[in-house]
N, C-alpha and C positions, 0 to 999 in steps of 0.2 A: 504494500500500500504506500501511497504518497501522502504524508501527513504534515500539516502546518501546526506548530505550537507557538501561540503568542505568549510572550513572557518566557521564551524558551531558554534564555540565559539565566533565569532565576533559580532559586533553590529547588523548588518542586519541578519546574519546567525542565531543568537540565537533567534531573533524575529520570523524568519521563522520557526524554530524548534518548538517554542511555538504554533504557529498557526496550524501546521500539527499534532502535538501531541494532541492538543485540538479536532481535527477532528477524532482522533482515529487511526492515522497512526503510523507505526513504523519508528523511525528516528535514523539514525546513524550520529553523528556529528564528522567530522574529522578536526583536527586543530593542527598546530604546535606551537600555542600560541605566534607567533612573534608579532602580533597585537591583537589577541584574548585573552580572559580571561575566565578561568573555572568558575569564579563567575557568568558569564552570563548564565551558563547552570546547575549550581549546584542544582537548585530546581527540576531538573528532575532525580537526581542521583538514587533515589530508584524506578523510574518508569520502569516497565518491557518493555515498548515500546520505551525506549531510551537507546542508547549506545554511548559512547564517545571513539574515537580512536585518540591517539596522533600520528600524522604523517605529514610529509612534502610532499605535493602532487607533488612537483617537482621531487620526486622519484617515482618509480613504485608503483601503488596503488593495494592493494589486499583486497578484502572484501569477507568473507565467506557467502555463501547463495545467494538467488535471490535478485534482485533489480528491482524495477519498474521505479525509477527515479534517476538520478544523477543531483544534483543542484550544480553547480560550482560557489561558492561564494568566494573562497580563493583568496586573494590578499591584499597587502597594498593598502589603498585607500586615505589616506590624504597626502598632499604635504610633511609634515614633515617626514612621514614614507617612501614614495617612493624616496625622495631626500636622505635620510640616507641609504636606502636599494635599490639602483638602479638595481643592478644585480639580487637580489632576486625577485624584482618586474618583471623584464623581464623574469626570469625563470618560475615564476608561471603563467605568461600570456602565455608563449609558451609551456614549458615542462609540466607544471601543467595542462593546458588545454588539451594537447595531451594525457596525462595519464588518465585524467577524461573521455575524449571521448573514449579512448580505453577500459576503464572499462565499459562504457555504451554499447559499441559494443559487448563486451564479454558477458554481462548480458542480452542483448536484451532490454535495458532500454531506456527510453526517457531522454532527456538532456536539462537542462536550463543553459544558460550562462548569468551571470550578467555582462553586459558591462556597459558603462558609457557615460554620456553626453560629457566627455572629448574627445571622438572620433571626436567631431566637432571642437576641438581646440579653437582658438580665432576666432569665426565664422564670416563669411562675409554675412551670411544669417540670418535673424531674423524675427520671431522665428525659431528655428531649427526643421526641419522635417526630417524624416528618409531617404529620398532620397538625402539629402545633404551629400556630401562626406567629408566635413570638411576642416579646415585650420590649420594643425598641423605642428609644427616645430620638425622634427624627431631628430635633434641633440641638441635641447635645453634641459635644465635640467628636464622639465616636460615631455619630449618625452618618457622617460622610461615607464611611466604609460600609456600615450595616445597610443603609438605604441604597447605596450603589449596587450592592449584591442582591438585595430584594428586588430592585428594579430590573436588574439583569435577568433574574429568574422569570419575572413577569414577561419581559421582552422575548426570552427564549421560548416560553410557552405560547406567546402570541404568534411567533414565526411557525411554531409547530402546528398550531390550529389553522392559521390562515394560509400558510405556504407549504404545509406538509413536510417541513424540515424535520428530519429524524434527530431530535435533541436528547441529550442525556445531561442530567444535573447532579453533580456530586457536592454534597455539603461536607466540607472538610473540617474536622476537629483538630485540636492542637497537634501539630506535627513537628518532629525534630529530626536532626541527622546531620551528616557532613554537608558542607556548603551553606549552612545557615549562617548568615553574616555575623561577625563578632559584635558589631554595633547594631544588630537587628532590633534590639529593645525588648524582644519577647523573653519569656522566663527562662527557657532552656539555655540559649547562648549566653544570656546575662549571668545566670547563676554559675555556669561552668567557667566562664572567663573570670568572674570575680573570685571563684575558689582557686583557680589555677594561678592567679596573680597574688593570692593572699590578701585580697581586698575584702571588706565587709560585704556579706550577702544581703541585698536589700529586699526585704519583705514588706509588702504594702498591707496596711491594716494590721490585723492580728494574725494574718496568714491562714485563716480558717476558710477562705474561699477555696473552691475546689476546681481542678482541671483534670482532663483525661488525655494522656500523652501517647501518641502512636509514632512508631519509627517510619521514616519516609518510604522504605521498601514496601511496607504493608500498604501504605496509601497508594503507591504506584500500582501494586498488584490489584487493589480494589478498583481503581480507575480503568485499568486494562480489562478487568472482568466486566465492568459496566459497558465497555465498548462492544463486548460480544453478545450482550443480552438486550433484546429490543424492549427496553423499559424506559418510558419518558418522564416519569415522575421523579422528584428529588429522592436521593438516597444518601443517608448518613454514612460516612466512612470515618471511623474513629475507633479508639480503644476504650471500651466501657470500664476499664479499671480506673477508679477515681482516687485521687490523692489531694490532700490539702496542700496549699503552697508551702506551709511550714514543714510538712512531712517531706515534700519534694526537696526543699532546701537542705534538710538534714541528710537525705539520700545522696545528694550531690556532694556534700561534705565528706560522707563516708567513701564514696566511689573515687573521689579525687585525693583522699588522704590529706585534706586541707584543714588548716587550723583557723580559717577565717571565722570571724564572729558573725552572728546574725543581728542585723539592725532593722528597725521598723520605721516605716514612713506612712504618711496619710494615704488612705485609699483613693485612687483616682475617681473622677466623676463617671458614673454609669458602668463601673467595672463589674462584670457579672459575678454574682456570688457563687454560682454553681455552674459547672459545665460537665455533662456526661451524656454520651450518645446512647440512644436506644438503637441498636444495630439489628433488630429483628428483620427489617426489610432486606438489609444486605445479606444476612444469613439465608433468608428464604428465596430471594430473587437471584442473588449472585452466587450463593454458596461460598460467601467470603466471610472471614473474620480475621482479626490480627493474629499473627503468628510469632512475632518477635517480642519476647519479654522485655519489660521496661528496663530492667538493669542491663540486659544484654545490649539493647540498642544504645543506652547511655554510655556503656563502656566503649563501644565503637565510636560514638560521637566525641567523647572525651579524648580518645586517642587521636582523632582528626584535629581537634583544637590544640592538643599538645604539639603535634607536628607543625601546625600553622605557626605556633609561637616560636 
């Protein structure tokens, strides 16, 4: 197959490119490098089945030749990024998704939208299942990301209903692994780098808010499985093992053998209190569930950050 990945030089997009190229497919990675990095894809530079295009998908997208799939991964995804780039985040969720869907329509290609667990906002339902409509503050600082993804889902379904585009929607829960930027701002790279440098580990609030962490290989396997199953409704892809942030900080300290202290800071506005996926649909429709234990994935990730240092 010939596959376009928008955001293909990013953390998740580059891992998806690795997987598809290993299967023998042709991959075009499109990225404007706002949060992506060519280092993530440079190992494919001489591969005839790989092409990189520098482009902002919020502008019209043109790709020569046929396409079987358009995988729309482009978007700032960490709070640091989308709080610094609020308008760009809204544009890539709205105009970028519109352009990517238009390209899929023109090429007769199937379409994958990477949405997010953030569409559930600060959830009032626990764990979160796909039929839950969420609890999002549209005018809060996090709303630029949450609402961009909610709009992108609505747009994808509109193209599905009006133009018969075969769309797949994956709602991604907290994912970690190699290539997640050191200054990404999300909890895994932040805690690991603070621990490895002997700096205080910063926990917001009392650390009792929960998250569910999945290794990037499990996410890629879930998305790949979704591409094979004709299912057009959203699917949660995440790890249902739930940890408090304080528990997670202590786990990082143990795995890194760090003597860093834990310090506490005020909780950010609209920070979700709980995050845990209900993956019943993924199990039933895709036959998928995460396989990499949290400690195993973290050990691989810590080793990557050590090498980076």
